N, C-alpha and C positions, 0 to 999 in steps of 0.2 A: 087181366089184360085189357089195355085201353083199346077202344075201337079205332081202327086206322082206315085211311082212304088212300087209294092209289092215285098219285098226282104226278103230272108231268112237270118236272122242276128244271130241267136243262134242255135247251133247244139244240138242234143238230149243229149249228155254227159254233156254239160254245164248246160242245163236246169235241168237235173236229179240231178246233183251235187247241184245246188242251192236249190231246194225244199227238197231234202233229208237232206241237212245240216240244213235247217230251222227246220225240224222235229226233228233231232237229238239234236240240241242245246236245244230245248224245253224239250226233253226227259231227257237230262242231268240235267236240272234244276229240273224237276219233281222227278227224282229218288233221287236226293240229298235231296229234301224237304221231301220225304217219307221215307228216310233212306234205300232205296233199293240199297245198295252200290255195290253189285256184278253187278247189271244191270248198275249202274252208271259208273263203271270201263269199262264195255263192250261198253257202248255208247261213252265214252271218247276215247277208242281205235278206234271206228268206225269214230269218228270225225277226229282223227289224220290221219287215212288212207285216208279219203276224202280230207283233206287239202293237204296232200302230193300228191294225185292225181291231185288236181287243180293246184298246183305249177308246176308239170310236164306238165300238159295240157297247161299251160301258155307258154310253149316252143315248144311243138310238136303238139298241138291241132289245131283246125280250126282257120282261120285268125282272127276273132273277139275275140277269146278266148285268144290270145297270148298277153303277157305283152307288147311286142313291138308295138302292135296295139293300146293300150289304155293308156299306161303310158307316159304322156307328161311332159314337164317341169312344175314345180310348178307355174310359172307365167302364163302358159296357163290355169291352173285350176282356178287361181284367176281372170283371164280375163273372163273365162266362167261364174263364179259366179257373176261377175259384170253385166253381161247381163241377169241374171236370170229373172228379172221382164219383160223382153221383150217377147211379144207373137209373135212367129215366127214359120215357118215350121220346122219340125224335119228333120235334115240332117245327124244325127249320125247313123252310121252303127252298132256300138257297144256301149261300155261305153264312156261317154263324159270325158273330161279332169279331171273334179272334181270327177266323179264317179270312174274313174280308181284308184285314190289314196284312195278312200273309200274301194274299193275291197282289195287293198294291205294292208291297215290298219286292216281290219277285219281278213284277213288271218294271219297277224302277231299276233293279239290279241288271236286268236284261238290257234295258236302254243304255245304262252305263257301260255294260260289257261291249255291246255292239258299237256304241258311239266312240268309245276310246279305241276300239280296234280299227275303226275307219282312219284314224290319224296316226296309228302306231307304226313303228318300224323295227326291223331286226337287223342289227349291224352285222351279225355273223352270216346270215343267209342272204342279206341284201334284199329282203322282202319288205315291201311297204304297203300300208293300207291305201285304199283308193283315194282318200282325201289328204294323204300325207303332204302333198304339194301346197296345201293351203296354210300350213303352220311351220314354225321354225323347228330346227332340229331339237332344241331343248324341250319344247312343248310336245313334240312327237315322242321323245324319250320318256317324258312323264306319262303320256297317254299309254305307252307300252307297259309301264309299271302298274298303272291303275288297272289296265286291261287284265294283267295277270292276277292282281289282288282281287279284283271283282269276281273273277271266276272262282276263286277260293270261297268267297262269300256266297256265291250261287250254289256251290257244292254243299256248304253248311245249311243253307236255306232249304235245299232239296232234301237233305237228310232229316231236317226238322219236320218237313212236310210229310215225309214217309212215316216218321216216328209218330206224328200226330194222328195219322190215319190208323196206325196200329193201336194206339192208345184209345181212340174212340171206339174201335171195334171190341177191344178187350174190356175196357172199363164201362162203357156206356151201351155196348151192343149195337152201335150205329155203323153200318157199312157205307162208307163214303165213296167207295170206288164204283160199286154197281150202278148208282144213279148217273155217274159220269160216263158210263158205258151205254146204259139202256135209256137214260133220260128221265126215268120215273123212279119214285120211291114211295114207301108207305108212310104217311104222315098221321100222327096221333091227334085226335080231337077234331073239332070243326075246321074246315079248310075252305078258303077262298082260292080257287085255282088261279095261278099267275097268268098274266097275258103273254102270249108268245107272238113273235114277229116272224113273218114268212121268210124263206131263204133268199128271195130276190134282193132284199135290202142288204143281206150279208154278202152276196156275190158282188154287188156294186161297190160296197165299202171295201172289200178285199182288193178289188181291181184298182180302186183309187189309191189304196195303201201301197200296192205293188208298183203302180206307176210313179208314185212319189219317191219311193226308194230307188227305182231305176233312174229317174231324173237326177236325184241327188248324187248318185254314184257315177253316172255316165255323162252328165252335162256340166258339172261344176268343175 
């Protein structure tokens, strides 16, 4: 057995972002299914604020949350996936090379989903996104189609994400969920503890993101 060290790998803002986003994406789907469009729009705006926060946190947040820490060359991701069946000690402080690209892809899909929803319309229910008035009917119709297609892609990405978590647990013995709940995990080998940023910076960043979304939706 390799010697392990208990390390704090995820700060509270990153963990809160992760689980709040999970709940909001589910709520967006539920409100669409139920026809609760006012709540659907509000939840979409909340998702946008969270995604903008996470993008900002990827530059000014704690060490493991920064894009520079987990976005590796694509070949590094392929090399990591090649070694996936190997059962070995966990040495990753944050996202691994493949997981980093999954995070970036999910953020991109969520931006596409919310962005197209802002301009989309529904001819049957006469419901329009808050920025529908800024574009032509043709562009709005296209935005609606992309909005529908991008949610299907998000569902696929989420399914792959859950599958990857299960594969890591079964094949490698790595529990990826517990650290995202507790913030800590056991790391094999010598460890340099990552630098964590205090919550005040996260609060200010989230407030700025929320204010930007409010201004976008209500003043344009």
